[in-house]
Steps between C-alpha positions, in 0.01 A plus 500: 500500500705380200191371322322834538810688385514282188133568427555874546800497267299314236211747505663836582818674373763438765237340721403837652248775430727794579860535387589626846456141618736343247794531739297402807456159664275249322286439804123463476306656786178330608379740767602801708377668815638792697878507454527132403472299179488125438604326178335197343743271685401646838816703566440831678663835428527825695403747231700821456413547134125546562405458136757767401356736761117507485424286806555771761236341725636151436348225288125433500414769754156406631341843467618538141414156364163502678410838352605398150308170514183672621520778241564268207186299578307805381685512167854581392486729195216729398627719216381792710544670836434341838521614866821312586710695249380826652575379852843372394585835340392695807697277737815528287475878483439517874811293566722697263366849592695695235312410174157624386414226252576134441449261208503122550672241282656156530878524471774746581633465146180631342452780750854624437403534135190695599711730717749570221223565247326734743821692574566550131144609438510749786836656409487452123860377523667174402810421709504306828779494759555167674771337713755225446392156614138588570221280369174643370356196325589264216368696199728621221513866603601440864698174516874572510828322557852625560756466225809658649422863573191506277146374555322328214266217416478201732318247283503342157218646295508829689492810279804708592354824368220479757758597762606815314273724702665407831792676667665263750707637787643358827271491804588735787703724267368857514774629269394255229142622535607862473709430190218304339249781551745769394525326162145378448282678756246639254453153344464294820149389589583329828736320730397146590666331795460233761522723811689210661660258254345188653493314171874543451685474826287681762691823436370794703513862380764723652368780722370777278507304173125460452452860612744603226295311242186676622659845472646421157176391335320799650766734359481353149127431480536121495330237717635265768380138482560256785499133404366370830402156373718348774533782755132591505323392822817313602723778632200665665124514456558805281791339318833666430338841467404480868815320614741737324294819505505583128182509290505419126256618232417143402571165664453138398397240760461122500604188691423568870184703429289186451666262745606244239231549236567663160435873516681822415420869498607838368448793737563869458383856522167589342670748268688213333275198558180659369644489149410128507137613479574740213765417240742235639408134468543230763278193464473140616230235509595377847571838660307532824377141494323359805779265610766773493295778654365283782861399577603867504214593734582216740876567495465874548256443784747274682789742443286779643343324799797283598814664355788247483780745426661518845501121533641458149776751575591327825502157340702615199755672723542187715534287187768725351693503828472123533624440147797731558586323825494158334714620209754640747509171691551299182765742376321611186489862394139589423345830401156585639335827409154641442193517722360249751193435282718433196878469513777370276750229590814400314863399546773763508528854628399828337325826579196456277339818374426420133497214250872529426607469863265201537703321233807506729332232710527131410147464370572178308626319810191604691270379223674162528458503878128571470441155348666341803277705727187387316610138533511559878151647520574873468306647208702793363587645163837490328476878446574551869186687609335371820143605587333484840127493572245541775492119530866470601542456875743348754460144372568608143801703609653205684431264210637739239824561690549130572452413133720787391781382727472144370497618139795735545714230661405250232570746217838607643602140563430393142732773373774444760662821386710731722375799297140405562549445871701817551266713293781610268 
C-alpha cells in the first residue's frame, strides 16, 4: 500500500485524480462486487460511499457489465448515431415521464453548463438564482465557497467575476426568493437547485418550498432547473421530480443513471430543449458513446423490471436506526437526517434545513472519525453522506453496524473527553 501511494504521489498532484479525494483515505482498491470492496492488501470494506453515489445497483452488477462488454465488442465510438443512444434516450424519458427531450453527455458538471446556457438562450436574460452550499460542478462560474456571509471563489486561479451573474440565497427560504425576484425578476433567467441537497448534508426541502420556486419562475417568466446529478434515479425511478411531485423545466442527471459508468444527461420540455437543434450549442466527442449508452440501457432496464427502491428504503431506515441506537449506547450525540437512500451523519445536534444550520454540527470531528471507520472496514466519506444500494442486505447491515460500533468506541476512547462522550 505504501509503495503504491509513493508511486501515485510521484506521478500525480497529491497522489489523486480528483481533489475531492485529497482528504480521503489513501487506500487502493483492487476489486469490488455488490456492496463490498477489497483493497490490494486483501482487507474488505462494507461500502456506503458507492463511488460518490453512482453504484445504485452495487458494484459490477452482472446485467450492466455484461451488456457493456458485449456492446463494446462491436465498437465504442462512431462519430455518428447508433441504436443504443436512441434506446437509452427513450428509456430515460420513460422513467422520468415529465420531460419531452433528452441530450446525453458524460459529466454532471458539463450538463449543468448546458442547462444554464439553454436557460439564458430561452429567456434572453443573464442572472441565475442558486442556493448556499449547493454544488453544481467545479468550473469557474459555479464553484463557490463561504467567506462569512458572502459566497465567492473557492479555488486559486478561479476568476471571481465569473460568479457575478449568480444571486445566492439560503435554501428553504421563501422570503429570500421573493426578495430576490422583487429586485431582479426581469433579469433572472432561472433558478438552479438540488431538489434535495444530497451533496451538502442531505438537506430535504421544506413542505411547499419547491412548489414556491415553481410558482415564482412561472410568474416572472424564468425557468426552474433541477440539478439531479445525485438525486436522479436514486430517490425514485423518476428522480426527485417524481418523489417530491414538482416538475422543473430542465433537469441534469448523472451518477446512478448508468450504474457506475460515466454518463450524464440534460432533460427538459421540447419548447426549451429544441433550441439545441437551432441556435444553442452543446457538443462533445464522447457524448452518447457505446460504453455509456449500453450501461444506461442495462441500468434503466433493471430499475424498471426489478425496482430496488422499497428494499433500499427499508435497508437505509434500519441502518439509520441502528446507528442511532449504537450512538445512544456509547453516549455520543449524533445527528442523522436525510433520506434512507442517502442520509447525513455527524456529531452534535441541530435542526438542519439549510447550509447554515448544517454548520452547527461538528463536521470536523466526524471527518476525523470517518478515517477510523475506514480503518475498520467501513467505507464512508468524511463529508458525512451515506448511500445505500440494491446490493445492501441483512449481512451488509450487520457488518456495517458492527464495524460502526467498533469504530465509534475506538474513536471515543482515543479522545477520552467528557465533552465527546456526553455529546456536549
